[in-house]
PQR file of N, CA, C, O and H, with PARSE charges and radii, in Angstrom:
ATOM      1  N   UNK A   1      -1.218 -12.979   4.892 -0.4000 1.5000
ATOM      2  CA  UNK A   1      -1.147 -13.728   6.120 -0.0000 2.0000
ATOM      3  C   UNK A   1      -2.570 -14.120   6.513  0.5500 1.7000
ATOM      4  O   UNK A   1      -3.475 -13.285   6.531 -0.5500 1.4000
ATOM      5  N   UNK A   2      -2.748 -15.377   6.821 -0.4000 1.5000
ATOM      6  CA  UNK A   2      -4.072 -15.866   7.157 -0.0000 2.0000
ATOM      7  C   UNK A   2      -4.348 -15.668   8.641  0.5500 1.7000
ATOM      8  O   UNK A   2      -3.428 -15.633   9.459 -0.5500 1.4000
ATOM      9  H   UNK A   2      -2.013 -16.055   6.807  0.4000 1.0000
ATOM     10  N   UNK A   3      -5.632 -15.538   8.976 -0.4000 1.5000
ATOM     11  CA  UNK A   3      -6.034 -15.263  10.348 -0.0000 2.0000
ATOM     12  C   UNK A   3      -5.645 -16.417  11.275  0.5500 1.7000
ATOM     13  O   UNK A   3      -5.337 -16.187  12.444 -0.5500 1.4000
ATOM     14  H   UNK A   3      -6.380 -15.567   8.312  0.4000 1.0000
ATOM     15  N   UNK A   4      -5.654 -17.645  10.774 -0.4000 1.5000
ATOM     16  CA  UNK A   4      -5.269 -18.786  11.602 -0.0000 2.0000
ATOM     17  C   UNK A   4      -3.801 -18.681  12.011  0.5500 1.7000
ATOM     18  O   UNK A   4      -3.452 -18.971  13.155 -0.5500 1.4000
ATOM     19  H   UNK A   4      -5.904 -17.832   9.824  0.4000 1.0000
ATOM     20  N   UNK A   5      -2.945 -18.268  11.083 -0.4000 1.5000
ATOM     21  CA  UNK A   5      -1.524 -18.074  11.397 -0.0000 2.0000
ATOM     22  C   UNK A   5      -1.357 -16.978  12.445  0.5500 1.7000
ATOM     23  O   UNK A   5      -0.534 -17.094  13.353 -0.5500 1.4000
ATOM     24  H   UNK A   5      -3.228 -18.032  10.153  0.4000 1.0000
ATOM     25  N   UNK A   6      -2.132 -15.934  12.309 -0.4000 1.5000
ATOM     26  CA  UNK A   6      -2.039 -14.801  13.224 -0.0000 2.0000
ATOM     27  C   UNK A   6      -2.475 -15.212  14.628  0.5500 1.7000
ATOM     28  O   UNK A   6      -1.838 -14.830  15.610 -0.5500 1.4000
ATOM     29  H   UNK A   6      -2.800 -15.840  11.571  0.4000 1.0000
ATOM     30  N   UNK A   7      -3.544 -15.981  14.730 -0.4000 1.5000
ATOM     31  CA  UNK A   7      -4.058 -16.383  16.043 -0.0000 2.0000
ATOM     32  C   UNK A   7      -3.101 -17.307  16.777  0.5500 1.7000
ATOM     33  O   UNK A   7      -3.155 -17.398  18.004 -0.5500 1.4000
ATOM     34  H   UNK A   7      -4.061 -16.291  13.932  0.4000 1.0000
ATOM     35  N   UNK A   8      -2.230 -17.991  16.055 -0.4000 1.5000
ATOM     36  CA  UNK A   8      -1.277 -18.888  16.681 -0.0000 2.0000
ATOM     37  C   UNK A   8      -0.076 -18.141  17.269  0.5500 1.7000
ATOM     38  O   UNK A   8       0.668 -18.706  18.070 -0.5500 1.4000
ATOM     39  H   UNK A   8      -2.187 -17.918  15.058  0.4000 1.0000
ATOM     40  N   UNK A   9       0.116 -16.897  16.888 -0.4000 1.5000
ATOM     41  CA  UNK A   9       1.252 -16.107  17.367 -0.0000 2.0000
ATOM     42  C   UNK A   9       0.964 -15.542  18.756  0.5500 1.7000
ATOM     43  O   UNK A   9      -0.193 -15.371  19.140 -0.5500 1.4000
ATOM     44  H   UNK A   9      -0.489 -16.437  16.238  0.4000 1.0000
ATOM     45  N   UNK A  10       2.032 -15.257  19.504 -0.4000 1.5000
ATOM     46  CA  UNK A  10       1.875 -14.644  20.819 -0.0000 2.0000
ATOM     47  C   UNK A  10       1.641 -13.147  20.656  0.5500 1.7000
ATOM     48  O   UNK A  10       1.843 -12.586  19.579 -0.5500 1.4000
ATOM     49  H   UNK A  10       2.972 -15.396  19.191  0.4000 1.0000
ATOM     50  N   UNK A  11       1.215 -12.513  21.738 -0.4000 1.5000
ATOM     51  CA  UNK A  11       0.948 -11.076  21.694 -0.0000 2.0000
ATOM     52  C   UNK A  11       2.218 -10.294  21.365  0.5500 1.7000
ATOM     53  O   UNK A  11       2.170  -9.302  20.638 -0.5500 1.4000
ATOM     54  H   UNK A  11       1.051 -12.969  22.613  0.4000 1.0000
ATOM     55  N   UNK A  12       3.342 -10.740  21.898 -0.4000 1.5000
ATOM     56  CA  UNK A  12       4.608 -10.057  21.637 -0.0000 2.0000
ATOM     57  C   UNK A  12       4.989 -10.169  20.161  0.5500 1.7000
ATOM     58  O   UNK A  12       5.433  -9.195  19.553 -0.5500 1.4000
ATOM     59  H   UNK A  12       3.381 -11.546  22.489  0.4000 1.0000
ATOM     60  N   UNK A  13       4.813 -11.356  19.591 -0.4000 1.5000
ATOM     61  CA  UNK A  13       5.105 -11.559  18.173 -0.0000 2.0000
ATOM     62  C   UNK A  13       4.181 -10.718  17.300  0.5500 1.7000
ATOM     63  O   UNK A  13       4.604 -10.157  16.289 -0.5500 1.4000
ATOM     64  H   UNK A  13       4.453 -12.148  20.085  0.4000 1.0000
ATOM     65  N   UNK A  14       2.907 -10.637  17.704 -0.4000 1.5000
ATOM     66  CA  UNK A  14       1.940  -9.847  16.939 -0.0000 2.0000
ATOM     67  C   UNK A  14       2.306  -8.364  16.951  0.5500 1.7000
ATOM     68  O   UNK A  14       2.240  -7.696  15.919 -0.5500 1.4000
ATOM     69  H   UNK A  14       2.563 -11.092  18.525  0.4000 1.0000
ATOM     70  N   UNK A  15       2.688  -7.858  18.104 -0.4000 1.5000
ATOM     71  CA  UNK A  15       3.065  -6.451  18.203 -0.0000 2.0000
ATOM     72  C   UNK A  15       4.291  -6.167  17.346  0.5500 1.7000
ATOM     73  O   UNK A  15       4.368  -5.128  16.691 -0.5500 1.4000
ATOM     74  H   UNK A  15       2.742  -8.400  18.943  0.4000 1.0000
ATOM     75  N   UNK A  16       5.232  -7.074  17.349 -0.4000 1.5000
ATOM     76  CA  UNK A  16       6.438  -6.920  16.541 -0.0000 2.0000
ATOM     77  C   UNK A  16       6.106  -6.934  15.056  0.5500 1.7000
ATOM     78  O   UNK A  16       6.592  -6.097  14.295 -0.5500 1.4000
ATOM     79  H   UNK A  16       5.169  -7.919  17.881  0.4000 1.0000
ATOM     80  N   UNK A  17       5.276  -7.887  14.649 -0.4000 1.5000
ATOM     81  CA  UNK A  17       4.892  -7.998  13.234 -0.0000 2.0000
ATOM     82  C   UNK A  17       4.093  -6.776  12.789  0.5500 1.7000
ATOM     83  O   UNK A  17       4.260  -6.297  11.668 -0.5500 1.4000
ATOM     84  H   UNK A  17       4.881  -8.567  15.267  0.4000 1.0000
ATOM     85  N   UNK A  18       3.230  -6.276  13.661 -0.4000 1.5000
ATOM     86  CA  UNK A  18       2.439  -5.094  13.331 -0.0000 2.0000
ATOM     87  C   UNK A  18       3.352  -3.896  13.099  0.5500 1.7000
ATOM     88  O   UNK A  18       3.143  -3.120  12.167 -0.5500 1.4000
ATOM     89  H   UNK A  18       3.094  -6.666  14.572  0.4000 1.0000
ATOM     90  N   UNK A  19       4.352  -3.752  13.938 -0.4000 1.5000
ATOM     91  CA  UNK A  19       5.307  -2.648  13.789 -0.0000 2.0000
ATOM     92  C   UNK A  19       6.051  -2.764  12.451  0.5500 1.7000
ATOM     93  O   UNK A  19       6.236  -1.768  11.753 -0.5500 1.4000
ATOM     94  H   UNK A  19       4.522  -4.382  14.695  0.4000 1.0000
ATOM     95  N   UNK A  20       6.474  -3.976  12.103 -0.4000 1.5000
ATOM     96  CA  UNK A  20       7.169  -4.195  10.831 -0.0000 2.0000
ATOM     97  C   UNK A  20       6.278  -3.837   9.645  0.5500 1.7000
ATOM     98  O   UNK A  20       6.727  -3.189   8.700 -0.5500 1.4000
ATOM     99  H   UNK A  20       6.324  -4.785  12.670  0.4000 1.0000
ATOM    100  N   UNK A  21       5.023  -4.257   9.698 -0.4000 1.5000
ATOM    101  CA  UNK A  21       4.092  -3.975   8.605 -0.0000 2.0000
ATOM    102  C   UNK A  21       3.792  -2.485   8.485  0.5500 1.7000
ATOM    103  O   UNK A  21       3.667  -1.965   7.377 -0.5500 1.4000
ATOM    104  H   UNK A  21       4.658  -4.783  10.466  0.4000 1.0000
ATOM    105  N   UNK A  22       3.675  -1.799   9.618 -0.4000 1.5000
ATOM    106  CA  UNK A  22       3.446  -0.351   9.571 -0.0000 2.0000
ATOM    107  C   UNK A  22       4.627   0.359   8.925  0.5500 1.7000
ATOM    108  O   UNK A  22       4.448   1.303   8.155 -0.5500 1.4000
ATOM    109  H   UNK A  22       3.776  -2.222  10.518  0.4000 1.0000
ATOM    110  N   UNK A  23       5.835  -0.099   9.243 -0.4000 1.5000
ATOM    111  CA  UNK A  23       7.042   0.475   8.641 -0.0000 2.0000
ATOM    112  C   UNK A  23       7.068   0.211   7.132  0.5500 1.7000
ATOM    113  O   UNK A  23       7.412   1.093   6.345 -0.5500 1.4000
ATOM    114  H   UNK A  23       5.981  -0.865   9.869  0.4000 1.0000
ATOM    115  N   UNK A  24       6.704  -1.002   6.743 -0.4000 1.5000
ATOM    116  CA  UNK A  24       6.667  -1.359   5.327 -0.0000 2.0000
ATOM    117  C   UNK A  24       5.607  -0.543   4.585  0.5500 1.7000
ATOM    118  O   UNK A  24       5.839  -0.094   3.462 -0.5500 1.4000
ATOM    119  H   UNK A  24       6.424  -1.718   7.381  0.4000 1.0000
ATOM    120  N   UNK A  25       4.447  -0.352   5.212 -0.4000 1.5000
ATOM    121  CA  UNK A  25       3.380   0.446   4.602 -0.0000 2.0000
ATOM    122  C   UNK A  25       3.840   1.886   4.410  0.5500 1.7000
ATOM    123  O   UNK A  25       3.539   2.504   3.389 -0.5500 1.4000
ATOM    124  H   UNK A  25       4.258  -0.717   6.124  0.4000 1.0000
ATOM    125  N   UNK A  26       4.562   2.419   5.379 -0.4000 1.5000
ATOM    126  CA  UNK A  26       5.100   3.767   5.262 -0.0000 2.0000
ATOM    127  C   UNK A  26       6.032   3.868   4.053  0.5500 1.7000
ATOM    128  O   UNK A  26       5.938   4.805   3.261 -0.5500 1.4000
ATOM    129  H   UNK A  26       4.807   1.917   6.208  0.4000 1.0000
ATOM    130  N   UNK A  27       6.931   2.892   3.923 -0.4000 1.5000
ATOM    131  CA  UNK A  27       7.861   2.900   2.793 -0.0000 2.0000
ATOM    132  C   UNK A  27       7.132   2.806   1.456  0.5500 1.7000
ATOM    133  O   UNK A  27       7.523   3.458   0.487 -0.5500 1.4000
ATOM    134  H   UNK A  27       7.008   2.131   4.566  0.4000 1.0000
ATOM    135  N   UNK A  28       6.083   2.005   1.401 -0.4000 1.5000
ATOM    136  CA  UNK A  28       5.310   1.885   0.167 -0.0000 2.0000
ATOM    137  C   UNK A  28       4.582   3.185  -0.163  0.5500 1.7000
ATOM    138  O   UNK A  28       4.480   3.559  -1.332 -0.5500 1.4000
ATOM    139  H   UNK A  28       5.765   1.475   2.188  0.4000 1.0000
ATOM    140  N   UNK A  29       4.074   3.877   0.864 -0.4000 1.5000
ATOM    141  CA  UNK A  29       3.408   5.163   0.617 -0.0000 2.0000
ATOM    142  C   UNK A  29       4.398   6.190   0.069  0.5500 1.7000
ATOM    143  O   UNK A  29       4.048   6.988  -0.801 -0.5500 1.4000
ATOM    144  H   UNK A  29       4.157   3.573   1.813  0.4000 1.0000
ATOM    145  N   UNK A  30       5.629   6.170   0.574 -0.4000 1.5000
ATOM    146  CA  UNK A  30       6.663   7.079   0.076 -0.0000 2.0000
ATOM    147  C   UNK A  30       6.959   6.767  -1.388  0.5500 1.7000
ATOM    148  O   UNK A  30       7.090   7.679  -2.204 -0.5500 1.4000
ATOM    149  H   UNK A  30       5.913   5.521   1.280  0.4000 1.0000
ATOM    150  N   UNK A  31       7.066   5.476  -1.722 -0.4000 1.5000
ATOM    151  CA  UNK A  31       7.314   5.088  -3.105 -0.0000 2.0000
ATOM    152  C   UNK A  31       6.161   5.513  -4.005  0.5500 1.7000
ATOM    153  O   UNK A  31       6.372   5.935  -5.142 -0.5500 1.4000
ATOM    154  H   UNK A  31       6.960   4.735  -1.059  0.4000 1.0000
ATOM    155  N   UNK A  32       4.941   5.398  -3.488 -0.4000 1.5000
ATOM    156  CA  UNK A  32       3.767   5.786  -4.272 -0.0000 2.0000
ATOM    157  C   UNK A  32       3.808   7.279  -4.595  0.5500 1.7000
ATOM    158  O   UNK A  32       3.517   7.689  -5.719 -0.5500 1.4000
ATOM    159  H   UNK A  32       4.769   5.056  -2.564  0.4000 1.0000
ATOM    160  N   UNK A  33       4.168   8.072  -3.613 -0.4000 1.5000
ATOM    161  CA  UNK A  33       4.244   9.515  -3.830 -0.0000 2.0000
ATOM    162  C   UNK A  33       5.318   9.875  -4.852  0.5500 1.7000
ATOM    163  O   UNK A  33       5.175  10.841  -5.600 -0.5500 1.4000
ATOM    164  H   UNK A  33       4.404   7.739  -2.700  0.4000 1.0000
ATOM    165  N   UNK A  34       6.385   9.097  -4.876 -0.4000 1.5000
ATOM    166  CA  UNK A  34       7.470   9.348  -5.817 -0.0000 2.0000
ATOM    167  C   UNK A  34       7.235   8.726  -7.183  0.5500 1.7000
ATOM    168  O   UNK A  34       8.047   8.900  -8.091 -0.5500 1.4000
ATOM    169  H   UNK A  34       6.501   8.312  -4.268  0.4000 1.0000
ATOM    170  N   UNK A  35       6.138   8.005  -7.339 -0.4000 1.5000
ATOM    171  CA  UNK A  35       5.810   7.378  -8.608 -0.0000 2.0000
ATOM    172  C   UNK A  35       6.654   6.149  -8.902  0.5500 1.7000
ATOM    173  O   UNK A  35       6.787   5.761 -10.063 -0.5500 1.4000
ATOM    174  H   UNK A  35       5.477   7.864  -6.601  0.4000 1.0000
ATOM    175  N   UNK A  36       7.228   5.529  -7.880 -0.4000 1.5000
ATOM    176  CA  UNK A  36       8.106   4.388  -8.069 -0.0000 2.0000
ATOM    177  C   UNK A  36       7.482   3.067  -7.627  0.5500 1.7000
ATOM    178  O   UNK A  36       8.140   2.029  -7.686 -0.5500 1.4000
ATOM    179  H   UNK A  36       7.120   5.844  -6.937  0.4000 1.0000
ATOM    180  N   UNK A  37       6.245   3.086  -7.192 -0.4000 1.5000
ATOM    181  CA  UNK A  37       5.607   1.885  -6.668 -0.0000 2.0000
ATOM    182  C   UNK A  37       5.215   0.970  -7.819  0.5500 1.7000
ATOM    183  O   UNK A  37       4.407   1.342  -8.671 -0.5500 1.4000
ATOM    184  H   UNK A  37       5.710   3.930  -7.144  0.4000 1.0000
ATOM    185  N   UNK A  38       5.795  -0.235  -7.840 -0.4000 1.5000
ATOM    186  CA  UNK A  38       5.535  -1.187  -8.913 -0.0000 2.0000
ATOM    187  C   UNK A  38       4.305  -2.043  -8.652  0.5500 1.7000
ATOM    188  O   UNK A  38       3.616  -2.443  -9.591 -0.5500 1.4000
ATOM    189  H   UNK A  38       6.451  -0.537  -7.149  0.4000 1.0000
ATOM    190  N   UNK A  39       4.023  -2.328  -7.380 -0.4000 1.5000
ATOM    191  CA  UNK A  39       2.902  -3.205  -7.036 -0.0000 2.0000
ATOM    192  C   UNK A  39       1.965  -2.472  -6.073  0.5500 1.7000
ATOM    193  O   UNK A  39       2.070  -2.654  -4.860 -0.5500 1.4000
ATOM    194  H   UNK A  39       4.582  -2.003  -6.617  0.4000 1.0000
ATOM    195  N   UNK A  40       1.061  -1.655  -6.588 -0.4000 1.5000
ATOM    196  CA  UNK A  40       0.187  -0.860  -5.721 -0.0000 2.0000
ATOM    197  C   UNK A  40      -0.763  -1.700  -4.867  0.5500 1.7000
ATOM    198  O   UNK A  40      -1.238  -1.220  -3.838 -0.5500 1.4000
ATOM    199  H   UNK A  40       0.976  -1.508  -7.573  0.4000 1.0000
ATOM    200  N   UNK A  41      -1.050  -2.933  -5.264 -0.4000 1.5000
ATOM    201  CA  UNK A  41      -1.956  -3.772  -4.474 -0.0000 2.0000
ATOM    202  C   UNK A  41      -1.352  -4.140  -3.121  0.5500 1.7000
ATOM    203  O   UNK A  41      -2.081  -4.526  -2.207 -0.5500 1.4000
ATOM    204  H   UNK A  41      -0.664  -3.323  -6.100  0.4000 1.0000
ATOM    205  N   UNK A  42      -0.045  -4.030  -2.982 -0.4000 1.5000
ATOM    206  CA  UNK A  42       0.593  -4.369  -1.709 -0.0000 2.0000
ATOM    207  C   UNK A  42       0.147  -3.447  -0.580  0.5500 1.7000
ATOM    208  O   UNK A  42       0.102  -3.863   0.577 -0.5500 1.4000
ATOM    209  H   UNK A  42       0.548  -3.717  -3.724  0.4000 1.0000
ATOM    210  N   UNK A  43      -0.182  -2.200  -0.906 -0.4000 1.5000
ATOM    211  CA  UNK A  43      -0.677  -1.283   0.121 -0.0000 2.0000
ATOM    212  C   UNK A  43      -1.955  -1.828   0.750  0.5500 1.7000
ATOM    213  O   UNK A  43      -2.114  -1.798   1.970 -0.5500 1.4000
ATOM    214  H   UNK A  43      -0.145  -1.862  -1.847  0.4000 1.0000
ATOM    215  N   UNK A  44      -2.853  -2.319  -0.074 -0.4000 1.5000
ATOM    216  CA  UNK A  44      -4.113  -2.867   0.419 -0.0000 2.0000
ATOM    217  C   UNK A  44      -3.867  -4.135   1.230  0.5500 1.7000
ATOM    218  O   UNK A  44      -4.453  -4.320   2.297 -0.5500 1.4000
ATOM    219  H   UNK A  44      -2.724  -2.343  -1.065  0.4000 1.0000
ATOM    220  N   UNK A  45      -3.008  -4.997   0.728 -0.4000 1.5000
ATOM    221  CA  UNK A  45      -2.714  -6.259   1.413 -0.0000 2.0000
ATOM    222  C   UNK A  45      -2.120  -5.986   2.791  0.5500 1.7000
ATOM    223  O   UNK A  45      -2.530  -6.602   3.775 -0.5500 1.4000
ATOM    224  H   UNK A  45      -2.531  -4.847  -0.138  0.4000 1.0000
ATOM    225  N   UNK A  46      -1.168  -5.076   2.869 -0.4000 1.5000
ATOM    226  CA  UNK A  46      -0.516  -4.769   4.139 -0.0000 2.0000
ATOM    227  C   UNK A  46      -1.491  -4.112   5.106  0.5500 1.7000
ATOM    228  O   UNK A  46      -1.500  -4.426   6.296 -0.5500 1.4000
ATOM    229  H   UNK A  46      -0.835  -4.575   2.070  0.4000 1.0000
ATOM    230  N   UNK A  47      -2.311  -3.199   4.595 -0.4000 1.5000
ATOM    231  CA  UNK A  47      -3.293  -2.537   5.454 -0.0000 2.0000
ATOM    232  C   UNK A  47      -4.260  -3.551   6.067  0.5500 1.7000
ATOM    233  O   UNK A  47      -4.624  -3.439   7.237 -0.5500 1.4000
ATOM    234  H   UNK A  47      -2.303  -2.943   3.628  0.4000 1.0000
ATOM    235  N   UNK A  48      -4.669  -4.532   5.277 -0.4000 1.5000
ATOM    236  CA  UNK A  48      -5.580  -5.561   5.787 -0.0000 2.0000
ATOM    237  C   UNK A  48      -4.888  -6.476   6.790  0.5500 1.7000
ATOM    238  O   UNK A  48      -5.496  -6.894   7.776 -0.5500 1.4000
ATOM    239  H   UNK A  48      -4.373  -4.622   4.326  0.4000 1.0000
ATOM    240  N   UNK A  49      -3.617  -6.788   6.541 -0.4000 1.5000
ATOM    241  CA  UNK A  49      -2.861  -7.602   7.505 -0.0000 2.0000
ATOM    242  C   UNK A  49      -2.718  -6.874   8.838  0.5500 1.7000
ATOM    243  O   UNK A  49      -2.820  -7.489   9.899 -0.5500 1.4000
ATOM    244  H   UNK A  49      -3.124  -6.448   5.740  0.4000 1.0000
ATOM    245  N   UNK A  50      -2.484  -5.573   8.783 -0.4000 1.5000
ATOM    246  CA  UNK A  50      -2.374  -4.780  10.010 -0.0000 2.0000
ATOM    247  C   UNK A  50      -3.703  -4.832  10.777  0.5500 1.7000
ATOM    248  O   UNK A  50      -3.716  -4.959  12.002 -0.5500 1.4000
ATOM    249  H   UNK A  50      -2.401  -5.073   7.921  0.4000 1.0000
ATOM    250  N   UNK A  51      -4.804  -4.733  10.051 -0.4000 1.5000
ATOM    251  CA  UNK A  51      -6.119  -4.787  10.693 -0.0000 2.0000
ATOM    252  C   UNK A  51      -6.368  -6.154  11.320  0.5500 1.7000
ATOM    253  O   UNK A  51      -6.909  -6.241  12.422 -0.5500 1.4000
ATOM    254  H   UNK A  51      -4.793  -4.629   9.056  0.4000 1.0000
ATOM    255  N   UNK A  52      -5.977  -7.223  10.627 -0.4000 1.5000
ATOM    256  CA  UNK A  52      -6.144  -8.570  11.180 -0.0000 2.0000
ATOM    257  C   UNK A  52      -5.331  -8.742  12.459  0.5500 1.7000
ATOM    258  O   UNK A  52      -5.810  -9.311  13.440 -0.5500 1.4000
ATOM    259  H   UNK A  52      -5.537  -7.153   9.732  0.4000 1.0000
ATOM    260  N   UNK A  53      -4.106  -8.247  12.435 -0.4000 1.5000
ATOM    261  CA  UNK A  53      -3.242  -8.356  13.604 -0.0000 2.0000
ATOM    262  C   UNK A  53      -3.805  -7.545  14.766  0.5500 1.7000
ATOM    263  O   UNK A  53      -3.794  -8.004  15.909 -0.5500 1.4000
ATOM    264  H   UNK A  53      -3.717  -7.785  11.638  0.4000 1.0000
ATOM    265  N   UNK A  54      -4.294  -6.350  14.479 -0.4000 1.5000
ATOM    266  CA  UNK A  54      -4.890  -5.515  15.528 -0.0000 2.0000
ATOM    267  C   UNK A  54      -6.087  -6.224  16.160  0.5500 1.7000
ATOM    268  O   UNK A  54      -6.261  -6.190  17.378 -0.5500 1.4000
ATOM    269  H   UNK A  54      -4.303  -5.978  13.551  0.4000 1.0000
ATOM    270  N   UNK A  55      -6.899  -6.857  15.343 -0.4000 1.5000
ATOM    271  CA  UNK A  55      -8.052  -7.584  15.841 -0.0000 2.0000
ATOM    272  C   UNK A  55      -7.614  -8.741  16.738  0.5500 1.7000
ATOM    273  O   UNK A  55      -8.182  -8.946  17.811 -0.5500 1.4000
ATOM    274  H   UNK A  55      -6.758  -6.885  14.353  0.4000 1.0000
ATOM    275  N   UNK A  56      -6.614  -9.489  16.302 -0.4000 1.5000
ATOM    276  CA  UNK A  56      -6.123 -10.617  17.094 -0.0000 2.0000
ATOM    277  C   UNK A  56      -5.525 -10.135  18.413  0.5500 1.7000
ATOM    278  O   UNK A  56      -5.703 -10.782  19.446 -0.5500 1.4000
ATOM    279  H   UNK A  56      -6.153  -9.322  15.430  0.4000 1.0000
ATOM    280  N   UNK A  57      -4.819  -9.006  18.388 -0.4000 1.5000
ATOM    281  CA  UNK A  57      -4.259  -8.447  19.622 -0.0000 2.0000
ATOM    282  C   UNK A  57      -5.368  -8.067  20.596  0.5500 1.7000
ATOM    283  O   UNK A  57      -5.259  -8.315  21.797 -0.5500 1.4000
ATOM    284  H   UNK A  57      -4.675  -8.481  17.550  0.4000 1.0000
ATOM    285  N   UNK A  58      -6.425  -7.471  20.081 -0.4000 1.5000
ATOM    286  CA  UNK A  58      -7.557  -7.095  20.924 -0.0000 2.0000
ATOM    287  C   UNK A  58      -8.210  -8.339  21.524  0.5500 1.7000
ATOM    288  O   UNK A  58      -8.555  -8.354  22.706 -0.5500 1.4000
ATOM    289  H   UNK A  58      -6.514  -7.269  19.105  0.4000 1.0000
ATOM    290  N   UNK A  59      -8.379  -9.376  20.712 -0.4000 1.5000
ATOM    291  CA  UNK A  59      -8.965 -10.623  21.215 -0.0000 2.0000
ATOM    292  C   UNK A  59      -8.120 -11.211  22.336  0.5500 1.7000
ATOM    293  O   UNK A  59      -8.651 -11.627  23.366 -0.5500 1.4000
ATOM    294  H   UNK A  59      -8.099  -9.363  19.752  0.4000 1.0000
ATOM    295  N   UNK A  60      -6.805 -11.244  22.138 -0.4000 1.5000
ATOM    296  CA  UNK A  60      -5.914 -11.801  23.149 -0.0000 2.0000
ATOM    297  C   UNK A  60      -5.927 -10.968  24.428  0.5500 1.7000
ATOM    298  O   UNK A  60      -5.887 -11.517  25.529 -0.5500 1.4000
ATOM    299  H   UNK A  60      -6.374 -10.906  21.301  0.4000 1.0000
ATOM    300  N   UNK A  61      -5.982  -9.653  24.284 -0.4000 1.5000
ATOM    301  CA  UNK A  61      -6.017  -8.761  25.443 -0.0000 2.0000
ATOM    302  C   UNK A  61      -7.294  -8.970  26.248  0.5500 1.7000
ATOM    303  O   UNK A  61      -7.261  -9.058  27.476 -0.5500 1.4000
ATOM    304  H   UNK A  61      -6.014  -9.207  23.390  0.4000 1.0000
ATOM    305  N   UNK A  62      -8.424  -9.048  25.538 -0.4000 1.5000
ATOM    306  CA  UNK A  62      -9.704  -9.265  26.220 -0.0000 2.0000
ATOM    307  C   UNK A  62      -9.776 -10.642  26.859  0.5500 1.7000
ATOM    308  O   UNK A  62     -10.337 -10.797  27.944 -0.5500 1.4000
ATOM    309  H   UNK A  62      -8.451  -8.976  24.541  0.4000 1.0000
ATOM    310  N   UNK A  63      -9.213 -11.637  26.195 -0.4000 1.5000
ATOM    311  CA  UNK A  63      -9.209 -12.989  26.754 -0.0000 2.0000
ATOM    312  C   UNK A  63      -8.354 -13.048  28.013  0.5500 1.7000
ATOM    313  O   UNK A  63      -8.717 -13.701  28.991 -0.5500 1.4000
ATOM    314  H   UNK A  63      -8.757 -11.511  25.314  0.4000 1.0000
ATOM    315  N   UNK A  64      -7.224 -12.365  27.980 -0.4000 1.5000
ATOM    316  CA  UNK A  64      -6.343 -12.341  29.147 -0.0000 2.0000
ATOM    317  C   UNK A  64      -7.005 -11.582  30.308  0.5500 1.7000
ATOM    318  O   UNK A  64      -6.882 -11.979  31.466 -0.5500 1.4000
ATOM    319  H   UNK A  64      -6.930 -11.834  27.186  0.4000 1.0000
ATOM    320  N   UNK A  65      -7.698 -10.500  29.989 -0.4000 1.5000
ATOM    321  CA  UNK A  65      -8.378  -9.727  31.028 -0.0000 2.0000
ATOM    322  C   UNK A  65      -9.527 -10.543  31.626  0.5500 1.7000
ATOM    323  O   UNK A  65      -9.769 -10.493  32.832 -0.5500 1.4000
ATOM    324  H   UNK A  65      -7.798 -10.177  29.048  0.4000 1.0000
ATOM    325  N   UNK A  66     -10.219 -11.280  30.787 -0.4000 1.5000
ATOM    326  CA  UNK A  66     -11.325 -12.115  31.262 -0.0000 2.0000
ATOM    327  C   UNK A  66     -10.838 -13.281  32.088  0.5500 1.7000
ATOM    328  O   UNK A  66     -11.512 -13.696  33.031 -0.5500 1.4000
ATOM    329  H   UNK A  66     -10.022 -11.321  29.807  0.4000 1.0000
ATOM    330  N   UNK A  67      -9.691 -13.810  31.757 -0.4000 1.5000
ATOM    331  CA  UNK A  67      -9.158 -14.962  32.481 -0.0000 2.0000
ATOM    332  C   UNK A  67      -8.605 -14.555  33.855  0.5500 1.7000
ATOM    333  O   UNK A  67      -8.587 -15.362  34.785 -0.5500 1.4000
ATOM    334  H   UNK A  67      -9.143 -13.473  30.991  0.4000 1.0000
ATOM    335  N   UNK A  68      -8.163 -13.320  33.971 -0.4000 1.5000
ATOM    336  CA  UNK A  68      -7.577 -12.871  35.237 -0.0000 2.0000
ATOM    337  C   UNK A  68      -8.638 -12.473  36.272  0.5500 1.7000
ATOM    338  O   UNK A  68      -8.308 -12.257  37.438 -0.5500 1.4000
ATOM    339  H   UNK A  68      -8.177 -12.665  33.215  0.4000 1.0000
ATOM    340  N   UNK A  69      -9.890 -12.375  35.860 -0.4000 1.5000
ATOM    341  CA  UNK A  69     -10.952 -11.995  36.797 -0.0000 2.0000
ATOM    342  C   UNK A  69     -11.373 -13.129  37.665  0.5500 1.7000
ATOM    343  O   UNK A  69     -12.257 -12.968  38.505 -0.5500 1.4000
ATOM    344  H   UNK A  69     -10.158 -12.550  34.912  0.4000 1.0000
TER
END
């Protein structure tokens, strides 16, 4: 997921997507422990997407706080 796509989403959509990705990352970690993970690079991709979303959420929160002052 590209950062431009993420920035276009609302805070509610971002929180929802972050929750979905965290759940998916959990499932991939379980598969890794069981030796069933076919695409180990997905863990890295998902972790980075979660970080991008967290950053965008923080930006939106700070922008909203700054605008309300």
